[in-house]
N, C-alpha and C positions, 0 to 999 in steps of 0.2 A: 463710658468706656466702650456702648457700642457702637457706639461713631469710629474705633479703632476695627471695627471688617469690612470701615469701604478701601479694598484695596487700591487704595489708591494713596499715596506718597506726604502728597503735602496733608490729605486727612489727617491719618498717620503720627505726623512731622508735630501738628496742632495738639490731635489727644494726649500723647507723652509733655508738648508742653506744660500742656497745662494744667498734667499729672505732678508736673517740674515745680509749677512756683504750686499748687499746691497743697503739695508737699512739702512745702517749705515756712506757712502761714500757719498752717495750723497746725503743727507741732505735734504737740500731745496726742488733740480727736485724732491724730493719724495711726493710736493702734487699731481705732475699729476698722478698715478698710484697707489696710495692710496687705490680710490674707483675701480681698476680694484683686485688688490689684496688680497681685504676685504671680500669678498667670499672662497678665497683658503683657508684665515688665520681661518675664521670663527669656516669651517668645518674643521682645520691640530687643533685645541681649543678644539673639540669637539673631536680627537682621543682617540680610547682604548689607542694607546701606548703615554706611560708615556716623550718617546725620540718626536714624536708628539712635544704634549703639552708644551714641555719644547722647544722645537727651536719654534715656528709658538710668543711664549711670546717673547723671545728674538725678537724675527723679530717684534713681535708687538710693545718691549718697541724703537727701535730704527727709528721708522716711526712716532713711535709718539716723538718725541724728534726732530728731524729734520720737521715734522710739524709746531709744536706750535709755535704761537699764525700765522697761517695761513689760519687761514678758514675751516679747516675739522674739525669743533671737534664734526658734526656729528653723523663720518665715525667713529674716539678714542671713541667718545661714547656705540657708534654701535661692537664696539668689546668687548668694556671695561665688557659689560656688556658679553661678550662668556666667560676671562680672568677671572674673580671673581670669580668663583663658584670652582676656580684650587686652592688656598689660604688652601684649606684643606686635600691636598692633602702630602700625606704621606713624599715619597723621598727629600734629603734637593740640590740636584738640581733643581726637579722638581721646590719647591715652593719659593729656593733662581732666576730662572728663573719669574715667578711666579709674587714676591714681586720685582723685579726693573725692569716687566715688570711698575704696576702698580706705582714708582714715579715716570716712562715716561711721562705713563697717568695725576699726579700730576701734573711733568711741562706743559703737554700738554695742560688742561685743566679748572687746579686749584686745590689747594687745598681745596675745597664746595664740590668741585661733590666731592672725595672722603671722605671725612666729611659724607657725605650721607649718601654715599655704610657704612662706617665703622658704624656709630649712629643704622644702621636696626641690623643688629647685635648684638651688646652691649648690646642688653634687647628683644632678640630674647629668647623663652619661654627655645629650648632643651639646657645645660649645655656644652657641649658638645664647641655649638656653640659660646656665650658667650664664651668658655675659649679660641677660635681658637684668637678672636678678641679681 
């Protein structure tokens, strides 16, 4: 996590990729690390680089699926607030990773939470937003 502070894109992408693999394989043990990694992931989900957001969304997906039902819903909702704006992305790889992260959140948080996010967009005044939802 300390290496993410290096201001080089390849190093930061490597850190995000390793976090994604880490949470994919440790599963329930991710509960111990979710609060430590949340600030790093929220920074990556706000980054201008598409690859950062794609890899961070993949890490969020694996983390959400690993800690489903273990009492980490507050951190997951916090991360969902950073994942959700990326649904307006045009890159197919990023949008695929974001949709998978939202599906992971659906499993971990429940369908009702994700439905509340969807309903807000279905009745949005802008047509482009409604079409996306």
